[in-house]
N, C-alpha and C positions, 0 to 999 in steps of 0.2 A: 650623611652628608651627600647632597645631590651632585651628580657630575655636571661639570660646566661645559657648555657647548658654544662654539664659535658661531655667530649668526650666519656667516658665509657657509660654514660646513653644514648647518641645518638646511639652509636654502638649497644647497647643492644636492643633498640626499632626498629631500622631500619633493622638490619641484623640478627635478632633472628631466630632460627629454628622453633619458635612457629608459624610463619606465614605460612599459607597454600598456596601452589602454585596453579595456576588455573588448574582446572580439564578439561579434553577434552570436557566434555559436556558444560563447560563454554565458550569454544572457538568455539563451533558449530555455523555455520552461519544460520542455520534454526531457524527462530523466530516463536515460537508457538503463540505468542501474537501480530501478525502483525495486523495493522490497516486495516479493510476491505476497499476495493477500488471499484470504479466504473469509467467508462469512462466519460470524460468531454463531455457535449452535443455539444460543439463547436469544440474542437480540437481532441477529442477522446482519449487523453492520460489519463492514470490512475491518479485519484486524490482520496483523502480520502473521504469516504462516507459523513462525516460531514462537509466537506469543503464548505464554502460559496462562495469562489472565486477560480478559477483555477490558480495554481501557474505557469503554463506553458504559457497560452495565456491571462490570466487576466480576462477572461469572468466571470461574476457573475453567480453562479449556484443557481437557485431557485427551489422550489418544482414543479413549473409549467414546467420548462425546464427538470427536472429529469423525470417527468411522461411523457412528450411529447417525450423524447428520447426513453424511454421504449416502448411507444405506437408506435412510428415510426419503431422501430426494429421489433415489433410484426407484424406490417403491411407488412413490407418487406418479412418476413418469410412466411406469409400467401399468399402474392402475388406470391412468387416463387413457392409455392406448387400448387396454382391454375394454373399458367403458365405451370408447368411441367405436370399436369394432362391434360391440353388442348393439349399440344404437343403430349403426349402419345395417346390421343384420335384421333388426326389427323393422326398419323403414323400407327395405328393398322390396 
């Protein structure tokens, strides 16, 4: 059996001036509490740091793949620096 409501009671609660309208800060798109993300080791799209599986490619993300992706990125940066130094040495 559905509860019965008095029309005046409904109007008082739903459309009362006591309710506060949303403030501009409530509508702001900038989320201060965004979930930290990192790139998927397989597809490189952003996923939550705590994700166990990439929602984009379905690849499982383990601690080994996370550390290897960081390690490989560090290796690439170091290799580029060494290559740039070698090219500079050849051209001087």
